[in-house]
N, C-alpha and C positions, 0 to 999 in steps of 0.2 A: 553653113558653113560655117562664119565665126564664130561663134558660139562656141562650135564643137570645136575648133582647133585651140581657143581659149579656154577650153574645160583642158583637152586633151595635155596644154603647158601647164596649167594650175597641180594636173594630178604628179606630171613630172617633175613639179617644185616639191611636193609635198611626198612623192617616193626618197626623193634626197635629201630629207629632215626626217624620213620616221624610215625605218625599216626593222626588219621582224628581229627579237631575241636571241641572243649571240650568247654564248659561254662566256662566262668571265675568265679572261686569260690571268693564267699567274696562280689557283685557284686549285689544292692540293690535298687528294685523300692523308693520312701520314702513311707511310713505307712504301709509298712510291716511286718510281721515277718521270720523267719529263712526260712518257711517252701513257703514266699512267699504270706503267707495269710493277707488281710487285717487287723490293727490293731484294735482294738475296740479305740474306740473315747476316746482319754485323756491320750492312751498310750504310753509310752515313747518310741521312735525311738533308738533302742541302736547302731543301723547299722550306722546312722552318729553321728557326732560332732559337736555342735556348738561354735563358739568365737563369741562375739561383743565385741571391747572395751577392748581388753584383756583379755575379763574373759568367762568363759564357758557359756553357758545355756544348757538347756535341750529342743529337739524338740520333739512336739508330735502329730501324728494324731491327727484332728480338724477338726468339722464342716465348709466345707467350706463359705467364703463371700459370696454371692448373685450375688456380679459382677464379682467372678472370672468366669475362663473355667470351664467348666462342667467335673467332674470324677466320672460319673455312673459305670466307668468300675470293675472288681477287681482283679487287676493289682498294681494300685497307688493311692494314695491317696496323701491331702496337710496335711504339716506339718509347723510350726510354735513354737516359745518360749512359747506359751500357759500355764499358770498352770493347773494343774489335775482339779483344781475344774470350771474351765474354760474356755474349749480347741475348742476354736471357733474361725475361721475367724476374726471374727467381733473385737477381741479382739487388743489392741493397743502399739504399742512400737515406741520410740524411732526413730528418722532416725538416721543412720548410715549404716555402711556394717555389713550384717551378714553371715558371713562365714557358711556355711554348710560343713562338711567333709566326705568323707567318702574311705577306705584304700582298695587295696584286694592284694593280692600276685601271682606274676607270674611268680616266682622261679621254674625253668624246661622248663620253655616255651621260645619260640619262641618271644621276644614281637613285631619283627616287622609282625606277621601275628594277633594282637589283631584288635580287633575291638570295638565299642561300639555305639552301636542306639538306638533312641530312641525319647519321644515328651518329653517338659517341658515345665511350665507355673509360674511366680515370678510377684511377687508385693513388690518389682517394678520393677527395672533394672535389670538385671545382664550380668555375665559372669561366664564362664567353664573356669578352669585353671587346667591341668595335671600335678601333680606333681610342681607347683611354675610358672608355663610357661603355657603363656596366649595363649589360641586354637583358637581365632577369633571366636567363638563359642558365640551371643550373645544375651539380649532379652532390647528391651525399655521400656523407663519408666511404658505404660500400656502393660507390658507385659503379665500381669494376663487376659487376655482379650481370647488368642486363644492358644492354645496348637500347638506347634509351633517341627517339626521335625530337628533332628541334627544325625550329624555320626560321631565319632570321631575315627581314624584311623592310629594317630601316635604320637610320644612322651612319650611309654610308656618304662617301664625299666623292666631288667631281675630280678626284686627284687619287695620289696613293693611299690606299685603307690597308689597316693592321688590324688583322685579328686574334687575338692573344685566348690561348686557354692556357688558365689559371689554374694552376693541381696543385692542391696542398696534400703535401706527405704527411700526415698523423702519426703518433706516436711519440714515446719519447728514448727512442733511438731508431736507428738503423734499419729498414724495410723497404720492400717493395714497392714502387713507383711505378706509372707507366699512363699512356696517352694512346688510343684509339679513337681513329674519326673516318668518317667514309661518309665523302659531302661533296654534293655539286652545288651548282650559280647558273645565274645568266642572266643578262640584264638588257634592257634594250636598247639596241646602236640608234640612237637619237641622237644623232649630231646638227652642227652650227653649218650651215650648206654654207661652201668654202664661195668668197666675194667674186669668183668665178662664174660660178654655177648661177648666183644673181644677174650679176652680167649678161653671162645668155638670157638667162629669162626675160631681162628687163630689154633686150634687143627683139627678143624675137615677140614678145607682149607688141613693140611699138610695131615691128610689121606686119605683124595680125593688122592689127590697127587702123594702119595704114592701105595694106590691101582691101579692110571692111568697107574704108570712106572711099576708094577707088569703086569696089562695085558700086558701092551705093550710088555715085553722081551719073554710070553708066547707065546704072538702072533707072534713073529719076529722068 
């Protein structure tokens, strides 16, 4: 009996420390709202910040350029720094690097178990950075033609993380640019047990030990 109770208590503590994987909160595909529904064309995508030449732009859900990879699904859509009046993939922008950034917090989780997977397309070439570090995931100059799959399973922090899609708009004059990302991620809900949990476990263990000693003496 003592062994069974001790085993049960150990299992309870293990369950308090280790839980099943859960979706990464704050991770969003491009062009969706907080519930994952597609934004209306022209609506600002508040999940992403957009930097260009040390300035801040507003990324919006847009009607894609006819040359871009098809995105007829209901999970993501193209975004770029178009104006609200002309939210289109045909709008033109200065050549240079456009940094689309998304932040999410893994505080209380085990970052070594985090994984993000998805598909992306870009106009033009691009690379993915995590917390400012290159991941080796890139797109060529004609990155807008196909949706390419990617998996990211390293480099996460046990706090706030910044995921950057660095899109280079090539050319010598203004031309179209944009970003499409359809992704999801999860992380193991491994948390450090609260002191109260450890205290209760300790009290319970002592109680079981004393009960076992008492029964042993009675049976002697």
